[in-house]
C-alpha positions in Angstrom: 0.0 0.0 0.0 2.8 2.5 0.8 4.3 2.1 -2.6 0.9 2.8 -4.2 0.4 5.9 -2.1 3.8 7.2 -3.1 2.4 7.4 -6.7 0.1 10.2 -5.5 3.0 12.6 -4.5 2.3 14.8 -7.5 -1.5 14.8 -6.8 -2.3 15.9 -3.3 -6.0 15.6 -3.9 -5.6 12.0 -5.2 -3.5 11.2 -2.1 -6.2 12.5 0.2 -8.9 10.5 -1.5 -6.9 7.3 -1.6 -5.8 7.6 2.0 -9.4 8.3 3.1 -10.6 5.2 1.2 -7.9 3.1 2.9 -8.9 4.5 6.3 -12.5 3.4 5.9 -11.3 -0.1 5.3 -9.6 -0.1 8.7 -12.1 1.9 10.8 -15.7 0.5 10.9 -17.1 3.7 12.4 -15.6 5.9 9.8 -16.9 3.5 7.1 -20.4 3.6 8.6 -20.3 7.4 8.6 -19.2 7.5 5.0 -21.8 4.9 3.9 -24.5 6.6 5.9 -24.9 10.3 6.5 -21.9 11.5 4.5 -23.1 9.8 1.4 -26.6 11.0 1.9 -25.5 14.6 2.3 -23.3 14.3 -0.8 -26.2 13.0 -2.8 -28.2 16.0 -1.6 -25.5 18.3 -3.0 -23.8 19.2 0.2 -20.1 20.0 0.0 -19.4 20.5 3.7 -20.0 18.7 6.9 -21.0 20.2 10.2 -19.3 18.5 13.2 -22.4 18.8 15.3 -24.4 16.8 12.8 -21.9 14.0 12.9 -21.9 14.2 16.7 -25.7 13.9 16.7 -25.4 10.9 14.3 -22.8 9.3 16.6 -24.9 10.0 19.7 -27.9 8.2 18.0 -25.7 5.2 17.2 -24.6 5.0 20.8 -28.1 5.5 22.2 -29.3 2.7 19.9 -26.5 0.4 21.2 -24.8 0.2 17.8 -21.5 1.6 19.1 -19.9 2.2 22.5 -20.5 5.5 24.4 -18.1 8.3 23.9 -15.3 8.6 26.4 -15.7 11.4 29.0 -12.6 13.1 27.5 -14.0 13.2 24.0 -14.5 16.8 22.7 -16.1 18.2 19.6 -14.2 21.0 17.9 
């Protein structure tokens, strides 16, 4: 994978997209967010994400028992 990512040195945007794709393969919560609300928002034409909307989505997952609760030290920026 590292060798493949080095091919993106001349294309920062391509690197970001490839890295993001690889990160979703390793992080189930990130993948769920991409497949769920982020994709829906993109389909609706949105080009930005509000951290509070993602926090609300995560809170609902936690309340529904689909993920563990946030740690006390977790902060939203």
